[in-house]
C-alpha positions, 0 to 999 in steps of 0.5 A: 191522531188521523186515519190514514188509508194504505193502497196495497198493489199486487201483480198477479201473473200466470201463464201457460206454456206446456203441451200438457196443459189444457187449451185454456191455460195456453198464455193468458195476458199479464193481469194486475189487481189492486187489493181493496184499500182498508176499511174506513174507520167507523167509529165515533169521533171523540176530539180533543180540542185544545193547546199545547197540553192536548197537542203534545208539545214536547213528547214523542209522537204517540205520547200526548194524552189523546194518544194515551186516552186512545189506548185506554179507551181501546183496552177498555172495550170502547169503540171511539176514534179520538182525534188530537185537535190541539194547537201549540200556543192556542187560545180561546180566541184561536179556538173560537175561530177554529170550532167549525172545523171541529163540528165538521169531524162531527164528534159525539164528545169534545174534551175542551182544554183552552185557556191557559195561554189566556191566563199566561197572557193576562188577557182579561177572564171576561174576554176568555169566558165570552170566547169559551161560551161561544165555543160551547154554544157552537159545539152543543149545537154540532150535537157533541156533549162537551167535557170542560177541563179546567186550568189554573195559574202559577201563583205569581198571577195574584190570588184575585186574578187566579180565582177569577181564572178558575171561576171561569170554568165552573161557571161555564160548566153550571151554565151548560151543565157540562161535565168539569175536570177541575184541574186537567193537570192534577197530580202532574203539575209541579212534580218533576217527575212528570213534567217536562224541563219548562215546567208547563207541559207533562212528559210521556209519563205525566201525559198517561196520568193526564189521560187517566184523569180525563178518563174519569170524567170521560167514562160515564159518558161512553158506551161499550162496544 
């Protein structure tokens, strides 16, 4: 969801051709004037920083959870601009590489949703946690409040790995005193009505529910317009 600026040009013509016109209105050269560009969006920025769940994999443009979140913010009268910094397939390693791009947007809040692809690939939790730790530190150093979006894994990954994976988010939230969304797909995952056929990504209706879940944790951090 980035802002685009559209330059609208209009040509203005006039000519005086009648004898009954005033001398000043005889014949003027053709003039053209460009309309002023649209005003820059000065709203404070919220960045949704994540993987395919944030990017909106498999849904139509405008139906990702950050899109739904923007509409909900607008509806409630909050003057923030949500920037979707989700990349499908991204891991915590990839997130660490591009964290400077996110801080460059000067966000006041970052919703950090990374780690699911690490877990699905069986990456050691210690490595994922170290990456997320560095990402959070960089975001906070850049002046952003961080909302951490927690995840879980399918049961076939085994109880020990799953518990360790889930504890990663609670431990980081405790260390940095972050607002934590325990499970960002709560009420969506495992429900065919809200999930795409791959069983991993929410559909458009599921995205609206994810946005509602995020909003519950996000709203206490927001200032009204």
